[in-house]
N, CA, C and O atoms as CSV, one atom per row, in Angstrom:
chain,resi,resn,atom,element,x,y,z
A,1,MET,N,N,-15.260,-14.332,7.798
A,1,MET,CA,C,-14.013,-14.023,7.132
A,1,MET,C,C,-14.142,-12.664,6.454
A,1,MET,O,O,-15.177,-12.335,5.874
A,2,VAL,N,N,-13.069,-11.885,6.540
A,2,VAL,CA,C,-12.991,-10.592,5.869
A,2,VAL,C,C,-11.873,-10.678,4.834
A,2,VAL,O,O,-10.767,-11.129,5.131
A,3,ILE,N,N,-12.177,-10.243,3.631
A,3,ILE,CA,C,-11.196,-10.188,2.553
A,3,ILE,C,C,-10.830,-8.721,2.361
A,3,ILE,O,O,-11.703,-7.873,2.176
A,4,ARG,N,N,-9.548,-8.435,2.407
A,4,ARG,CA,C,-9.074,-7.050,2.279
A,4,ARG,C,C,-8.269,-6.910,0.991
A,4,ARG,O,O,-7.330,-7.668,0.748
A,5,ILE,N,N,-8.643,-5.939,0.175
A,5,ILE,CA,C,-7.915,-5.633,-1.051
A,5,ILE,C,C,-7.432,-4.192,-0.945
A,5,ILE,O,O,-8.219,-3.281,-0.688
A,6,VAL,N,N,-6.141,-3.996,-1.145
A,6,VAL,CA,C,-5.565,-2.657,-1.134
A,6,VAL,C,C,-4.830,-2.469,-2.458
A,6,VAL,O,O,-3.848,-3.157,-2.739
A,7,ARG,N,N,-5.318,-1.528,-3.268
A,7,ARG,CA,C,-4.726,-1.233,-4.575
A,7,ARG,C,C,-3.822,-0.015,-4.429
A,7,ARG,O,O,-4.245,1.034,-3.944
A,8,MET,N,N,-2.567,-0.173,-4.859
A,8,MET,CA,C,-1.563,0.866,-4.669
A,8,MET,C,C,-0.878,1.189,-5.987
A,8,MET,O,O,-0.491,0.287,-6.730
A,9,HIS,N,N,-0.732,2.465,-6.272
A,9,HIS,CA,C,-0.044,2.912,-7.489
A,9,HIS,C,C,1.211,3.654,-7.048
A,9,HIS,O,O,1.136,4.635,-6.307
A,10,PHE,N,N,2.364,3.177,-7.510
A,10,PHE,CA,C,3.646,3.706,-7.070
A,10,PHE,C,C,4.309,4.580,-8.118
A,10,PHE,O,O,4.020,4.481,-9.310
A,11,THR,N,N,5.209,5.443,-7.645
A,11,THR,CA,C,6.078,6.149,-8.572
A,11,THR,C,C,6.999,5.109,-9.201
A,11,THR,O,O,7.178,4.016,-8.662
A,12,GLU,N,N,7.572,5.453,-10.328
A,12,GLU,CA,C,8.487,4.517,-10.987
A,12,GLU,C,C,9.624,4.129,-10.047
A,12,GLU,O,O,9.986,2.956,-9.952
A,13,ALA,N,N,10.178,5.106,-9.361
A,13,ALA,CA,C,11.283,4.845,-8.437
A,13,ALA,C,C,10.826,4.071,-7.203
A,13,ALA,O,O,11.634,3.396,-6.566
A,14,GLY,N,N,9.543,4.158,-6.857
A,14,GLY,CA,C,9.044,3.518,-5.649
A,14,GLY,C,C,8.759,2.034,-5.768
A,14,GLY,O,O,8.675,1.342,-4.754
A,15,VAL,N,N,8.608,1.530,-6.988
A,15,VAL,CA,C,8.233,0.125,-7.177
A,15,VAL,C,C,9.261,-0.812,-6.549
A,15,VAL,O,O,8.891,-1.692,-5.772
A,16,ASP,N,N,10.524,-0.646,-6.865
A,16,ASP,CA,C,11.550,-1.556,-6.348
A,16,ASP,C,C,11.619,-1.507,-4.827
A,16,ASP,O,O,11.768,-2.543,-4.178
A,17,GLU,N,N,11.512,-0.303,-4.251
A,17,GLU,CA,C,11.558,-0.191,-2.792
A,17,GLU,C,C,10.350,-0.872,-2.161
A,17,GLU,O,O,10.480,-1.551,-1.143
A,18,PHE,N,N,9.175,-0.693,-2.764
A,18,PHE,CA,C,7.987,-1.378,-2.256
A,18,PHE,C,C,8.178,-2.887,-2.273
A,18,PHE,O,O,7.874,-3.565,-1.291
A,19,LEU,N,N,8.678,-3.413,-3.376
A,19,LEU,CA,C,8.877,-4.863,-3.477
A,19,LEU,C,C,9.865,-5.365,-2.431
A,19,LEU,O,O,9.692,-6.465,-1.904
A,20,GLU,N,N,10.889,-4.589,-2.121
A,20,GLU,CA,C,11.835,-4.959,-1.059
A,20,GLU,C,C,11.142,-4.965,0.300
A,20,GLU,O,O,11.344,-5.879,1.099
A,21,ILE,N,N,10.330,-3.950,0.560
A,21,ILE,CA,C,9.600,-3.870,1.832
A,21,ILE,C,C,8.638,-5.047,1.959
A,21,ILE,O,O,8.556,-5.676,3.014
A,22,PHE,N,N,7.911,-5.345,0.882
A,22,PHE,CA,C,6.966,-6.461,0.922
A,22,PHE,C,C,7.707,-7.775,1.174
A,22,PHE,O,O,7.292,-8.573,2.014
A,23,GLU,N,N,8.786,-7.995,0.456
A,23,GLU,CA,C,9.561,-9.230,0.614
A,23,GLU,C,C,10.065,-9.385,2.046
A,23,GLU,O,O,10.034,-10.483,2.602
A,24,ALA,N,N,10.523,-8.300,2.636
A,24,ALA,CA,C,11.082,-8.345,3.987
A,24,ALA,C,C,10.019,-8.566,5.060
A,24,ALA,O,O,10.344,-9.025,6.155
A,25,ASN,N,N,8.761,-8.250,4.769
A,25,ASN,CA,C,7.713,-8.299,5.795
A,25,ASN,C,C,6.581,-9.273,5.518
A,25,ASN,O,O,5.695,-9.429,6.359
A,26,LYS,N,N,6.583,-9.929,4.374
A,26,LYS,CA,C,5.438,-10.765,3.991
A,26,LYS,C,C,5.196,-11.922,4.965
A,26,LYS,O,O,4.043,-12.255,5.241
A,27,VAL,N,N,6.235,-12.526,5.479
A,27,VAL,CA,C,6.050,-13.654,6.406
A,27,VAL,C,C,5.452,-13.163,7.722
A,27,VAL,O,O,4.564,-13.804,8.283
A,28,ALA,N,N,5.941,-12.025,8.210
A,28,ALA,CA,C,5.401,-11.477,9.466
A,28,ALA,C,C,3.932,-11.087,9.301
A,28,ALA,O,O,3.119,-11.322,10.196
A,29,ILE,N,N,3.598,-10.495,8.165
A,29,ILE,CA,C,2.194,-10.123,7.926
A,29,ILE,C,C,1.342,-11.377,7.825
A,29,ILE,O,O,0.284,-11.461,8.448
A,30,ARG,N,N,1.793,-12.351,7.046
A,30,ARG,CA,C,1.030,-13.595,6.865
A,30,ARG,C,C,0.846,-14.343,8.179
A,30,ARG,O,O,-0.162,-15.022,8.373
A,31,ASN,N,N,1.821,-14.222,9.084
A,31,ASN,CA,C,1.745,-14.920,10.365
A,31,ASN,C,C,1.118,-14.079,11.473
A,31,ASN,O,O,1.067,-14.511,12.625
A,32,PHE,N,N,0.645,-12.893,11.139
A,32,PHE,CA,C,-0.019,-12.063,12.143
A,32,PHE,C,C,-1.299,-12.779,12.584
A,32,PHE,O,O,-2.008,-13.337,11.747
A,33,PRO,N,N,-1.600,-12.771,13.869
A,33,PRO,CA,C,-2.804,-13.470,14.345
A,33,PRO,C,C,-4.062,-13.042,13.593
A,33,PRO,O,O,-4.399,-11.859,13.538
A,34,GLY,N,N,-4.742,-14.018,13.022
A,34,GLY,CA,C,-5.986,-13.775,12.302
A,34,GLY,C,C,-5.842,-13.707,10.800
A,34,GLY,O,O,-6.844,-13.768,10.088
A,35,CYS,N,N,-4.609,-13.581,10.287
A,35,CYS,CA,C,-4.400,-13.563,8.839
A,35,CYS,C,C,-4.289,-15.007,8.348
A,35,CYS,O,O,-3.473,-15.779,8.852
A,36,THR,N,N,-5.108,-15.363,7.368
A,36,THR,CA,C,-5.090,-16.736,6.864
A,36,THR,C,C,-4.574,-16.826,5.430
A,36,THR,O,O,-4.360,-17.921,4.910
A,37,HIS,N,N,-4.375,-15.665,4.790
A,37,HIS,CA,C,-3.931,-15.655,3.387
A,37,HIS,C,C,-3.358,-14.285,3.071
A,37,HIS,O,O,-3.897,-13.265,3.500
A,38,LEU,N,N,-2.263,-14.261,2.319
A,38,LEU,CA,C,-1.688,-13.004,1.842
A,38,LEU,C,C,-1.147,-13.219,0.447
A,38,LEU,O,O,-0.434,-14.188,0.188
A,39,GLN,N,N,-1.487,-12.319,-0.443
A,39,GLN,CA,C,-1.070,-12.438,-1.838
A,39,GLN,C,C,-0.768,-11.047,-2.369
A,39,GLN,O,O,-1.462,-10.086,-2.037
A,40,LEU,N,N,0.272,-10.936,-3.197
A,40,LEU,CA,C,0.581,-9.692,-3.883
A,40,LEU,C,C,0.251,-9.876,-5.355
A,40,LEU,O,O,0.715,-10.820,-5.994
A,41,LEU,N,N,-0.549,-8.972,-5.880
A,41,LEU,CA,C,-0.977,-9.031,-7.271
A,41,LEU,C,C,-0.410,-7.828,-8.017
A,41,LEU,O,O,-0.292,-6.739,-7.457
A,42,LYS,N,N,-0.058,-8.036,-9.293
A,42,LYS,CA,C,0.451,-6.963,-10.134
A,42,LYS,C,C,-0.565,-6.684,-11.236
A,42,LYS,O,O,-1.093,-7.607,-11.856
A,43,ASP,N,N,-0.828,-5.416,-11.470
A,43,ASP,CA,C,-1.767,-5.025,-12.514
A,43,ASP,C,C,-1.275,-5.539,-13.863
A,43,ASP,O,O,-0.088,-5.429,-14.171
A,44,ALA,N,N,-2.166,-6.091,-14.659
A,44,ALA,CA,C,-1.802,-6.666,-15.959
A,44,ALA,C,C,-1.419,-5.608,-16.987
A,44,ALA,O,O,-0.759,-5.918,-17.979
A,45,GLU,N,N,-1.827,-4.367,-16.759
A,45,GLU,CA,C,-1.578,-3.324,-17.749
A,45,GLU,C,C,-0.730,-2.163,-17.241
A,45,GLU,O,O,-0.284,-1.336,-18.037
A,46,ASP,N,N,-0.502,-2.087,-15.946
A,46,ASP,CA,C,0.225,-0.952,-15.372
A,46,ASP,C,C,1.331,-1.482,-14.459
A,46,ASP,O,O,1.055,-2.015,-13.385
A,47,ALA,N,N,2.564,-1.332,-14.887
A,47,ALA,CA,C,3.714,-1.883,-14.166
A,47,ALA,C,C,3.965,-1.205,-12.823
A,47,ALA,O,O,4.778,-1.693,-12.038
A,48,HIS,N,N,3.292,-0.099,-12.541
A,48,HIS,CA,C,3.490,0.613,-11.275
A,48,HIS,C,C,2.352,0.370,-10.288
A,48,HIS,O,O,2.321,0.969,-9.213
A,49,CYS,N,N,1.428,-0.497,-10.646
A,49,CYS,CA,C,0.240,-0.729,-9.829
A,49,CYS,C,C,0.229,-2.161,-9.280
A,49,CYS,O,O,0.360,-3.131,-10.027
A,50,TYR,N,N,0.069,-2.265,-7.961
A,50,TYR,CA,C,0.019,-3.554,-7.274
A,50,TYR,C,C,-1.172,-3.555,-6.330
A,50,TYR,O,O,-1.703,-2.503,-5.974
A,51,ALA,N,N,-1.579,-4.741,-5.934
A,51,ALA,CA,C,-2.649,-4.877,-4.944
A,51,ALA,C,C,-2.301,-6.007,-4.000
A,51,ALA,O,O,-1.761,-7.035,-4.409
A,52,THR,N,N,-2.617,-5.807,-2.732
A,52,THR,CA,C,-2.509,-6.912,-1.782
A,52,THR,C,C,-3.912,-7.477,-1.575
A,52,THR,O,O,-4.899,-6.742,-1.532
A,53,LEU,N,N,-3.971,-8.777,-1.449
A,53,LEU,CA,C,-5.202,-9.501,-1.174
A,53,LEU,C,C,-4.935,-10.302,0.086
A,53,LEU,O,O,-4.069,-11.177,0.097
A,54,SER,N,N,-5.667,-10.011,1.137
A,54,SER,CA,C,-5.467,-10.749,2.385
A,54,SER,C,C,-6.807,-11.213,2.933
A,54,SER,O,O,-7.836,-10.566,2.740
A,55,HIS,N,N,-6.770,-12.343,3.617
A,55,HIS,CA,C,-7.959,-12.912,4.254
A,55,HIS,C,C,-7.730,-12.873,5.762
A,55,HIS,O,O,-6.651,-13.203,6.252
A,56,TRP,N,N,-8.761,-12.465,6.479
A,56,TRP,CA,C,-8.695,-12.336,7.938
A,56,TRP,C,C,-9.842,-13.104,8.561
A,56,TRP,O,O,-10.942,-13.150,8.009
A,57,VAL,N,N,-9.589,-13.701,9.698
A,57,VAL,CA,C,-10.597,-14.496,10.399
A,57,VAL,C,C,-11.851,-13.664,10.639
A,57,VAL,O,O,-12.968,-14.160,10.489
A,58,ASP,N,N,-11.668,-12.401,11.012
A,58,ASP,CA,C,-12.798,-11.504,11.258
A,58,ASP,C,C,-12.320,-10.056,11.204
A,58,ASP,O,O,-11.125,-9.787,11.081
A,59,GLY,N,N,-13.255,-9.144,11.297
A,59,GLY,CA,C,-12.934,-7.731,11.232
A,59,GLY,C,C,-12.025,-7.275,12.357
A,59,GLY,O,O,-11.189,-6.393,12.160
A,60,GLN,N,N,-12.178,-7.864,13.529
A,60,GLN,CA,C,-11.338,-7.479,14.660
A,60,GLN,C,C,-9.881,-7.863,14.421
A,60,GLN,O,O,-8.977,-7.126,14.815
A,61,SER,N,N,-9.644,-8.993,13.787
A,61,SER,CA,C,-8.270,-9.399,13.464
A,61,SER,C,C,-7.622,-8.396,12.516
A,61,SER,O,O,-6.465,-8.018,12.699
A,62,LEU,N,N,-8.368,-7.969,11.507
A,62,LEU,CA,C,-7.853,-6.964,10.584
A,62,LEU,C,C,-7.585,-5.657,11.320
A,62,LEU,O,O,-6.551,-5.024,11.108
A,63,GLU,N,N,-8.497,-5.258,12.167
A,63,GLU,CA,C,-8.321,-4.014,12.920
A,63,GLU,C,C,-7.112,-4.097,13.857
A,63,GLU,O,O,-6.381,-3.119,14.011
A,64,ASN,N,N,-6.901,-5.255,14.479
A,64,ASN,CA,C,-5.727,-5.447,15.340
A,64,ASN,C,C,-4.443,-5.278,14.533
A,64,ASN,O,O,-3.482,-4.672,15.006
A,65,TYR,N,N,-4.432,-5.816,13.316
A,65,TYR,CA,C,-3.269,-5.651,12.454
A,65,TYR,C,C,-3.075,-4.178,12.109
A,65,TYR,O,O,-1.955,-3.670,12.172
A,66,ARG,N,N,-4.148,-3.493,11.748
A,66,ARG,CA,C,-4.041,-2.086,11.346
A,66,ARG,C,C,-3.576,-1.190,12.493
A,66,ARG,O,O,-3.061,-0.098,12.252
A,67,LYS,N,N,-3.751,-1.638,13.732
A,67,LYS,CA,C,-3.299,-0.872,14.898
A,67,LYS,C,C,-1.948,-1.359,15.428
A,67,LYS,O,O,-1.452,-0.849,16.433
A,68,SER,N,N,-1.357,-2.345,14.752
A,68,SER,CA,C,-0.128,-2.961,15.256
A,68,SER,C,C,1.124,-2.168,14.896
A,68,SER,O,O,1.125,-1.331,13.994
A,69,GLU,N,N,2.187,-2.464,15.637
A,69,GLU,CA,C,3.497,-1.881,15.351
A,69,GLU,C,C,3.984,-2.319,13.967
A,69,GLU,O,O,4.578,-1.524,13.239
A,70,LEU,N,N,3.734,-3.580,13.604
A,70,LEU,CA,C,4.138,-4.095,12.293
A,70,LEU,C,C,3.503,-3.268,11.177
A,70,LEU,O,O,4.199,-2.825,10.263
A,71,PHE,N,N,2.193,-3.057,11.242
A,71,PHE,CA,C,1.517,-2.266,10.221
A,71,PHE,C,C,2.080,-0.847,10.179
A,71,PHE,O,O,2.341,-0.316,9.100
A,72,GLY,N,N,2.267,-0.236,11.337
A,72,GLY,CA,C,2.797,1.120,11.387
A,72,GLY,C,C,4.162,1.233,10.736
A,72,GLY,O,O,4.446,2.200,10.028
A,73,LYS,N,N,5.004,0.239,10.977
A,73,LYS,CA,C,6.350,0.234,10.400
A,73,LYS,C,C,6.282,0.075,8.880
A,73,LYS,O,O,6.925,0.824,8.144
A,74,VAL,N,N,5.507,-0.894,8.421
A,74,VAL,CA,C,5.424,-1.178,6.988
A,74,VAL,C,C,4.706,-0.045,6.255
A,74,VAL,O,O,5.231,0.490,5.279
A,75,TRP,N,N,3.519,0.323,6.714
A,75,TRP,CA,C,2.727,1.335,6.026
A,75,TRP,C,C,3.425,2.696,6.055
A,75,TRP,O,O,3.330,3.464,5.098
A,76,GLY,N,N,4.122,2.991,7.148
A,76,GLY,CA,C,4.848,4.251,7.243
A,76,GLY,C,C,5.874,4.417,6.131
A,76,GLY,O,O,6.074,5.522,5.627
A,77,ARG,N,N,6.516,3.335,5.751
A,77,ARG,CA,C,7.490,3.373,4.656
A,77,ARG,C,C,6.815,3.328,3.291
A,77,ARG,O,O,7.187,4.076,2.386
A,78,VAL,N,N,5.823,2.452,3.141
A,78,VAL,CA,C,5.190,2.240,1.840
A,78,VAL,C,C,4.429,3.481,1.367
A,78,VAL,O,O,4.486,3.823,0.186
A,79,LYS,N,N,3.727,4.150,2.262
A,79,LYS,CA,C,2.867,5.263,1.828
A,79,LYS,C,C,3.654,6.428,1.242
A,79,LYS,O,O,3.080,7.260,0.540
A,80,THR,N,N,4.944,6.507,1.511
A,80,THR,CA,C,5.759,7.582,0.931
A,80,THR,C,C,6.084,7.315,-0.539
A,80,THR,O,O,6.606,8.196,-1.223
A,81,LEU,N,N,5.783,6.121,-1.029
A,81,LEU,CA,C,6.158,5.714,-2.389
A,81,LEU,C,C,5.011,5.844,-3.392
A,81,LEU,O,O,5.205,5.591,-4.581
A,82,PHE,N,N,3.834,6.230,-2.937
A,82,PHE,CA,C,2.652,6.278,-3.799
A,82,PHE,C,C,2.682,7.469,-4.751
A,82,PHE,O,O,3.183,8.543,-4.419
A,83,SER,N,N,2.135,7.251,-5.938
A,83,SER,CA,C,1.942,8.353,-6.880
A,83,SER,C,C,0.471,8.775,-6.922
A,83,SER,O,O,0.139,9.836,-7.450
A,84,GLU,N,N,-0.405,7.940,-6.363
A,84,GLU,CA,C,-1.842,8.224,-6.304
A,84,GLU,C,C,-2.380,7.728,-4.973
A,84,GLU,O,O,-1.743,6.925,-4.292
A,85,ARG,N,N,-3.536,8.204,-4.617
A,85,ARG,CA,C,-4.209,7.742,-3.405
A,85,ARG,C,C,-4.544,6.253,-3.537
A,85,ARG,O,O,-4.968,5.802,-4.601
A,86,THR,N,N,-4.356,5.501,-2.466
A,86,THR,CA,C,-4.664,4.074,-2.506
A,86,THR,C,C,-6.178,3.851,-2.425
A,86,THR,O,O,-6.934,4.721,-1.993
A,87,GLN,N,N,-6.586,2.668,-2.852
A,87,GLN,CA,C,-7.973,2.250,-2.718
A,87,GLN,C,C,-7.972,0.979,-1.872
A,87,GLN,O,O,-7.251,0.029,-2.178
A,88,ALA,N,N,-8.766,0.960,-0.822
A,88,ALA,CA,C,-8.832,-0.200,0.055
A,88,ALA,C,C,-10.289,-0.618,0.238
A,88,ALA,O,O,-11.181,0.215,0.398
A,89,PHE,N,N,-10.501,-1.925,0.210
A,89,PHE,CA,C,-11.840,-2.486,0.336
A,89,PHE,C,C,-11.805,-3.657,1.306
A,89,PHE,O,O,-10.902,-4.492,1.253
A,90,SER,N,N,-12.780,-3.711,2.180
A,90,SER,CA,C,-12.985,-4.883,3.030
A,90,SER,C,C,-14.271,-5.543,2.564
A,90,SER,O,O,-15.318,-4.902,2.479
A,91,LEU,N,N,-14.180,-6.829,2.263
A,91,LEU,CA,C,-15.300,-7.566,1.679
A,91,LEU,C,C,-15.549,-8.853,2.450
A,91,LEU,O,O,-14.657,-9.367,3.124
A,92,GLU,N,N,-16.756,-9.363,2.344
A,92,GLU,CA,C,-17.105,-10.671,2.897
A,92,GLU,C,C,-17.585,-11.552,1.749
A,92,GLU,O,O,-18.205,-11.063,0.805
A,93,LYS,N,N,-17.303,-12.832,1.828
A,93,LYS,CA,C,-17.824,-13.749,0.813
A,93,LYS,C,C,-19.343,-13.691,0.861
A,93,LYS,O,O,-19.949,-13.675,1.932
A,94,PHE,N,N,-19.943,-13.660,-0.324
A,94,PHE,CA,C,-21.385,-13.591,-0.401
A,94,PHE,C,C,-21.952,-14.833,-1.069
A,94,PHE,O,O,-22.781,-15.531,-0.486
A,95,ILE,N,N,-21.509,-15.111,-2.285
A,95,ILE,CA,C,-21.907,-16.314,-2.997
A,95,ILE,C,C,-20.647,-16.953,-3.553
A,95,ILE,O,O,-19.860,-16.292,-4.232
A,96,GLU,N,N,-20.454,-18.211,-3.274
A,96,GLU,CA,C,-19.307,-18.933,-3.801
A,96,GLU,C,C,-19.811,-20.174,-4.518
A,96,GLU,O,O,-20.614,-20.931,-3.971
A,97,LEU,N,N,-19.352,-20.378,-5.717
A,97,LEU,CA,C,-19.799,-21.526,-6.506
A,97,LEU,C,C,-18.723,-22.570,-6.575
A,97,LEU,O,O,-18.914,-23.614,-7.199
């Protein structure tokens, strides 16, 4: 399993548009082959900062999504709304208690 975290900081005007884009596409992303979990998180201290947390069956599933038409459509719109460079991490479970 691969866990993907993408932290995004938006312009003030971009937040509402991002939330509309996420709402319109969340089911398609969650149902993309290999995605087993999708969550949108909001920063506790910064109203313009959000993060997506997604779980993928494997790295190839994530890569297939990143090369998909769906990703291109969504990311193409979302990336124009950023006020800072995004941070993205791919992680694997290591120790779980």
